[in-house]
N, C-alpha and C positions, 0 to 999 in steps of 0.2 A: 428420584431424578432431580438434579439441580437445575437452576435457571438456565445455565449454558446448554445443558442437554435438551431442555424444553425448547430453547431457541433453535437448536439444530433440527429437532423434529419438526418445528414449525416451518423452518426454511425448506425442508424436504416436502412437506405437505402442501405448502402454499407457494409453489414455484412454477405456476402456470402449467402448460402442457408438457414441459420438458422431462420431468420424471417419468411420465407415461411413455414418452418416446424412448427414453433410456431403458426402461423396463422391457419394452417390446423388442428393441434391438438386442438387448442383452439376452433375453430368453430365446429369441429366434437364433441368435448367433451361437448360444450355448447348445441349443438343440441340434444345430448344424454340426458343431464340433463333436457332439455325442454320436451323431449318425455317421460321421466320416470313418471312424475305426471299423464300425460294423460293415459299412459299405465296401471299404478297402479290403477288409478280411474276406467278405463274400466274393468280391471281384477276384481276389487272389486265388480262392478255391476254384472259381469258375475257369480262370485262366489255366490253372494246373490241370484241370479236368478237360481243357480244350472245348468248353461248352460254347455254343453259338450265342448264349445270353451274356457272354462276357463283355461284348461291345456295348450292350445296353447298360450294364452295370457300371462300366467305365464312364459312360456319358453322364449317368446319374451322379457318380462321384464328382465329376467336374462341375455339375450344376450346384450341388450342395456346397462345394468349396466357394463358388461364386457368391452364393447367398451369405456365407460367413464373411467374406471380404466386404460385401455391401453393408452388412450389419455393423461391422467394425467402423466403416467410414461414416455411416449415419450416427453411430454412437459417439464418435469423436466430435462431430459437429454439435450434437445435442448436449454433450458434456460442457463444451465451451459456452453454449447459449444458456444452459441452466445456471452455470456459475455466475455469468454476467447478470442474469435476471435476479437471482437471489441476492447478490451483492448490492445491486442497485436498490432493491426493495429494503434491505437492511439499512443502507446508508440513508435513504429517504426517511424511514421510520425513526432512525436515531437522530437525524437532524431535526425533525419535527418535535421529537420528545425533548431534546436539549433546549430548543426555542420555547417550548411550553413550560419547561422547568424554570428557565430564567437564571437568576443569580445563583441559585443553589447548585447548578451544574458546574460553573466555573469555580465556586468555592470548594466543591468536593474534588474536582479533577482539574489539574493544570491545563491550560489551553492546548499546549503541544500534545499532551497525553490524549485529550479529546480528539484531536486531529488524527492521531495514530489509531485510536479505536474506530473512528468513522472511516478511515482509509484502509490501512493494512489489515486491521483485525476484521473489519466487515468483509473485505475481499477473501480472507482466509475462511471465515465462517460461511461465506457464500459458496464455497466449494463443497459444502456438506452434501447437497444432492448428488454431485458427481461421485464423491467418495463412498457414500452409503450405497448408492445404486451399483457402483462398480464392485464393492465388497459382496453385496448380496448376489450379484450376478454370478460370482465365482462359486456360490453354493449350488447353482443349477448343474454345472458339469460334475461337481463332486457327488451330489445326490444321484444324478443320472449314472455316474460311473459305478456307484455302489449297487444300483438296481441292475445295471447291465452285467456286472460281474456276478451278481446273484443268479442271473439267468444262465450264465456260462457255468459257474460252479460256486456254491456257497462258501467253500474254503477260501477261495480267492477274495471274497467279500470281507471275511474276518481279517485276513492279512492286511487289506487296505484300511479297514476301519480302525485298527489299532494305531496305525501311523497317523491317521487324520485326528484322532483324539490328542496325540502329542502336539500336532501342529496347532490345534485350537488353543491349547494351554499356552503355547509360546506366543501366539498372536494376542491373547488376552493380557498377558503380562506386559507385552510390548505396548499395547494401547494404554494401559494404566501408567506406565513409566513415562512414555512419550508425552502424554497429556500434561503431566506435572512439569516436565522439562520445557515443553513448548510454552506453557504459561509463564514460567520464569523468564524465558527468552523474550517473549512479547512484552512483559512488564518492563524489562530493561530498555527495550526499544522505545516504549512510551516515556520513560524517564529521560532518555537522551533527547527525544523530540521536545519535551517540555523545556529542558534547559536551552535547547537551540532556539525555540520561539522566544524565550525570555531574552536571549542574547541579541536576536535580530530586532526585538522591540527596543532595545537600548543601544543599537549599533552606533548611533552618533555619539552618545556619551562614552562608549567604550573607545571609539576612535580618538575622541578629544582627550581622554585620560591616558591614552597610550597603554591600555591594559588588554590588548587583543590576544597576546600570548597566554596570559593568565586565564582569560575567559575561554579560550579554546581548550585549555587543559581542564577547566571546570566542566565544559560541555561534554568532553570525551572521557571524563573520569570513570563512568560506568562501563567502558569498553572491556576491561578485563573480566567483569562479571558476564558480559554478553558473550565473550569468547568461551568462558567456562561452560555456559549453558549450551553453546553451539557444539563444543567438543563432547559434552555429555550426550547430546542428541545424536551425534555421529557414532559414538560408541554403542549407544542403544540400538541404532540401526544395524551396525556391523554385527553386533552379537546376535541379534534376532535373525539377521539375514543368514549367518552361518548355520545357526541351529535349524532354521526351517529349510534352508537350501539343501542340507544334507539329507533331508527326508525323501526328496524326489528320487535320487538314485537308489537309496536304500529300499524304498517301497517297490521300485521297478525290479530290483534284483530279487526281492522277496517274492513278488508275484510271478516273475519269470521262473524262479526256482520251483515254486509250487506247480506252476503250469507246465514246466518241462517234465516233471515227474508224471503228471497226468497225461501228457502227450506220449511219453514212453510207454505208459500203461494202456494207451489206446482210448483214453477217455476224453481227449480233446483233439481237434484237427489243427493243422498248421494255421489256418485262418482264425480259429478260435484263440490260439496262443498269441497271434499278432494283435487281435482285438483286445485280449486281456492286458497285454503290455501297454497298449495305447490308453486303455481305460485307467490303468494304474497311474499313468502320467497325468491324465486329466483329473483324477481324484486328488492326487498330490499337488496339483496346481493351486490348491487353496493356499499353499505356502507362498505363492507369488503375489498374494494380496497384501504383502508387507507395505507396498507403496500406498495402497488405498487406506490401510489401517493407520499409517503414519499421517496421511492427509486428514483422516477423520480425527486423529488426536489433535492436530493443529487447529482444525475447525472447532473442536470442543473447547480448547483453551481460548481461542479467539472469541467464540460465542459467549464464554463466561465473562470476558472483559466487556463485550458489548452489553450483555445483560446487566452488568453492574451499573451502567449508566441508565438503562431502561427501568431499573428498580427505583430510581429517584421519583418521588411523587410529583406529578405535574401540577401546575397551578389550576385550581378548580374555580369555575365561574358559576354564578347563579343565574337566575331567570328573570330578575327584576329589571324594570326600566326606570330611568330617572324621571321624577316628576318635574314640573316647571320650577325653576329656582335660579338664584343669582350665582350659584357656584360656591356656596359656603362649605369650607372644609373643617371638619371637627376631629380632633384627636381625643379619644376617651380612654383614659387610663392606659396609654400606649407605652409599651416597652419592647425593644427588639435588639438583640445582638449587642448588648452593652450600652445602648442608648435608652434613656428614660425620658419620655416626652410628657407623660402624665396627661392632664387635660389642657387642651389648647384649641382655640378657635381662630380660623382665618376667615374674616368676613368676606362675603361674596362681592366681587367686583373691585377688590382692593389689591394693592401691591404689597407683598410681604417679603422682606429680605431676611435671609438666614445667614448669620455671621458667627464666627468663632475661629479659634486657632485650628491648625491642621490636626486632624484626628479627633475633633470634637463631635463628629457625627452629622455634619451638614448634608453630605451626599446620601446618607442613610435616611435622614428625615425626608429629603426630597423623594427618595425611592418609595418610602411609605406613603407619601401623599399621592404619588402616581401609580401605586400598586405594582411597582417593580419588585417590591419585597412586602411580605406580610408580617405584622407584628406577632411576637410571641405571646403578648398579653394585650388585651384591649381591642378596640376597633377604630378604624379610620372611616369617616362618613363623608359623603358628598351630597349636599342638599338633603340630609337626613337619611340617606340610604347607605348602609355599609358597603364598602367597595367590593367585599367578597361576594355580595349578593347580586352584583350587576352582571349582565351578560358580557361576553367578551367584546362584541361589537359596540355595545353601549359604553363600556368603559373606555375603549380606545378612541372612540369618536368624541367623547367628552373631554379627554385629557390629551393635551399636546406636550411632548417631552423633547427637550434639546440638551445635548451633552457637550462636555468640553472637547472631546474628540469624536465627532459624529461619524458613524458608518453610513455612507451614502449608498442607498439601495435603489437601483433602477437602471434602465438602459440609456436614458437621456436625462439631461438636467431637469427637464420638466417633470419627468416621472419621479425624480428624487424628491421634489417638493410635494408630490402626492396629489396634485390637482391637474386637470386637463390643461396642457400647454396653451397659453393665450387666454385662458378663462379668467373672469374677473377675480375669482377666489385665489387662484394661483398668482396672478399679477399683484393683487393686494398683499398677499403674504410676502412675496419677494420684495415689494416696495417697503413694507414694514421692517423687514430684516436687512434692508439696504443691500439686497442682492440683485435687484433688477438691473442696475447699471452695468455691472460686469457681465451679467448673463447676456444682455443685449449686444455686448461687444464680441461675443463668441461667434464663430463662423455661421452657425445655424441657429443662434439664439437659444431658445428653450428646447429646440429639437437637436441640439448638439449632443452626439454620443458622449456618455460620461467618460469612457475610456480615452477619448481624445480631448479631454478638458483638463489641462494642467491648472492646479489651484494651490494657492497658499493656504496656510492654516486658518487665517482669518476668513478667506472666501469659503472654505469648507464649513466653518462655523456659521457663516451667514446662510448657507443653504440649509444647514441643520435647523437654524432658527426659523427659516421660511417654512420648512416642513412642519414644525411645531405650530406656527401661526395658522397654517392652512388646515390642520387637523383638529386642534383643540377647540371644542365648542364652548366649554365652561371654565376649564382650568389649564393654565400654561405653567409647566414646571421647567425651570431653566437651571440645570445643574452646572454651574461654572461655564455657561455656554457662551460667554462673551470675553473669555480670558485672552483669546488670541486677536481680538479686535484692537485697532489703534484707538487712541483716545477720542478722536473726533467721531469715528464710526460708532464707538461704544456709547457715546453721548447721544447720538442720533437714534440708535436702537433703544436706548433707555427712555428717550422721549416717546418713541412709538409705543413702548410698553406702558408707560405712565398714562398716556392718553389713548389707550386702546378703544376705538369707537364701538367695539362689540361688547365692552364692559365685562370682559372675562376676569376671573380671579388669576393673579399672577404670583407665583412663588419662586423666588430667585435666591440661589446660594451665592453670596456676594463676598468678594475680597476687596473691592474698591470702595473707598469711603463715599464717593459720589453716588454709587448705586444705593447704599444704605440711606443716605441723606434724602434721596428722592422717594423712598418707599413710604407707604402709609403706616406700616408697622415693621418693627425689627424683632426677630426672634434670636436671642443671644444664647448660643450654646457654649458650655464649658465643661470639659471632662465628662462628656456623655450625658449631660443634663441640661435642661432649659434653665439658665440662671435668671433670665428676665425676658419680658416681652413688652414692647411699648414703642412709642414714637422715638425716632433717632435723637432728636434734640433733648429729650428727657434722659435717655440712656447716656448721652454724651457727658453728662455731669459726673459720671462714674469714671475715675481714672483707669480702672481695670478694663472698662469698655473701650476707652480711647487707646489703650495699649494694644488692643487687637489689631488696629490698623497701623500702629507704629507711626503715627503722625502727630504733630503738635496741635493742630487745630483742624476743624472741619472745613 
């Protein structure tokens, strides 16, 4: 059993009460369907014999039919509820896992593909309880029909069983083929979604360059493969449908022929023959499970894609707490993803600027310092404790992180900062990030809903900075987090960072000369290595260092 099949099984087992409701309604409905032919046949014999009990039998038939209709209605409602429950559970689990994995998830899977797996694929996999329960429910009338025909005459049972074996082989082959085709179809869907997300992310650049037509062709280039998979799926359904559909009339004819000979020989009554014909139809109804089998195939393929993401190892956290300390960061023989840091110390309470040309590894070094990425070799320590050994809460409360394009999470502006609106900590963080002024001009200040707050790129960055200031107790990591600020605001924020009253350690990836000049220490990266580390004015004597900023003088 592969990861996808295990996920399907888990979705069925852990789907709340709905599988039980589906099972009860399916069994009760199937039992009712099994009883109807017998009751109708019995009623027919009583009517032909003009027995007084015919009226009672007729009423019983009507009651059983009503039970079957009620079970069908309840089953339809339970199928929708079970699918929604299972899909929601899968989406939530997938989202938590992706957030727990961090950078590794987006490095392995494009963002658009992740959205497809969490959306369409999770929904398809969420239909597993419905399809599995529905397919198994069809076994009840099949088995019941075999038992009932055995009670009528064993020869009729042999006739029906031979046809059911053929149907099972057809369904098995259909499940195997459709699972493969559905997987290919869903894979192409994810590829198109990934290209579309990339295009939307660069929509302004595409519009400015006038390349919209070329980009549309690039996004839709996989459509022929999607069509090929869709046509293959249609052909598989049509072929299996024809083969299994032919079995119902063939089995009915075979059972009626055998039953007719027995009726002529006086070994069956007219009611028995009618019941045998109906049981033959019920037994052959297994062939109508093609829709359920197709749904199960799509669920298996979708579950395999969801399971691919869930197999990514999440970030593990330790159980240690930070001892008292100034926030000293140590890199010990660290290397990761093409970046070699080696041994490097960032003294507690100081400002360190990380500079270098594009692609030199600045963002990766910042990610290692904040444990958004783990080194392939060596350890990163905060006040003598390896970051891997800290608890999740201890790590995130100790380190505040701000990005170039921050994602603002929260219902209100105050919640984005992460402090109680109006609290001293939240106000202090907003003031340090120079966000308090524009926030107070909003209609409801810090209580303004985020969805009703139009912001420029610089204002978003200031809120991201305020969030970092409010949360980082010992270390602030700013990954190009002031790039969208105007010169005056950037200078004010830099002053706030330089003169942080809480004495936290500050690590800043810098592109501006002024930021490096105000830092206590500069770490100069070149071609994935630390070329030098020291005061800015000392490094400035090196022409190669000056060339990083492309300026003639400091």
